[in-house]
C-alpha positions in Angstrom: -15.4 16.1 -12.9 -11.7 15.8 -11.9 -9.8 13.4 -14.3 -8.8 11.3 -11.3 -12.2 11.1 -9.7 -14.2 7.9 -10.0 -17.2 8.6 -12.2 -20.7 8.2 -10.7 -22.2 4.8 -10.6 -25.6 4.3 -12.1 -27.8 1.7 -10.5 -30.5 0.4 -12.8 -33.2 -1.6 -11.0 -34.0 -3.5 -14.2 -30.4 -4.5 -15.1 -26.8 -4.3 -14.1 -25.1 -1.3 -12.6 -22.5 0.6 -14.6 -20.3 3.7 -14.4 -20.7 6.8 -16.5 -17.7 8.1 -18.5 -15.9 11.4 -18.2 -15.6 13.9 -21.0 -12.2 15.1 -22.0 -11.9 18.8 -22.8 -11.3 20.0 -26.3 -8.0 21.6 -27.1 -8.4 25.4 -27.8 -6.9 26.9 -30.9 -7.0 23.8 -33.2 -9.7 22.8 -35.6 -10.2 19.1 -34.8 -10.4 16.7 -36.4 -7.9 17.1 -39.2 -5.3 15.3 -41.3 -1.5 15.7 -41.0 1.2 14.3 -43.3 4.2 13.0 -41.4 7.7 14.3 -42.1 11.1 12.8 -41.3 11.6 12.5 -37.5 8.0 12.6 -36.5 7.0 10.5 -33.5 3.6 10.0 -31.9 4.6 11.5 -28.6 6.1 14.6 -30.3 2.9 15.0 -32.4 0.7 14.6 -29.4 2.6 17.3 -27.6 2.4 19.5 -30.6 -1.4 19.1 -31.2 -2.7 18.4 -27.7 -0.1 20.1 -25.7 0.5 16.8 -23.8 2.7 13.9 -25.0 0.7 11.4 -23.0 -2.0 11.4 -25.7 0.4 9.8 -28.2 -1.8 6.6 -28.2 -4.8 8.6 -29.4 -3.1 9.4 -32.7 -1.6 5.9 -33.0 -4.9 4.1 -32.3 -6.9 6.4 -34.6 -4.6 5.5 -37.4 -4.3 1.8 -36.7 -0.6 2.2 -36.1 -0.3 1.1 -32.4 2.4 -1.4 -33.1 4.8 -0.6 -30.3 6.9 2.0 -32.2 6.8 5.7 -31.5 8.1 6.5 -35.0 5.8 7.5 -37.8 6.7 6.5 -41.3 7.5 9.5 -43.5 4.6 10.7 -45.8 2.0 8.8 -43.7 -1.3 10.7 -43.7 -2.4 10.8 -40.1 -5.9 11.5 -38.8 -5.7 13.7 -35.7 -8.9 13.3 -33.7 -10.4 15.6 -31.1 -10.0 14.4 -27.6 
């Protein structure tokens, strides 16, 4: 399924209709999930680019670590969970 394609709609005769979800591909070359300890200068977008090869996934790391507070900066020595996407 193309990432911009609307997922198929499931019509259930016994209940409401719903849409299925797409599956994101795994990133080759990394063993996910894992933990990473932040160093000075780390930012969510830079880490996402480093681990997922795409900075747009910064929110995945932030949300997985309950740090989605509007800042891209990561506190030094913070142990971050890096999930598979």
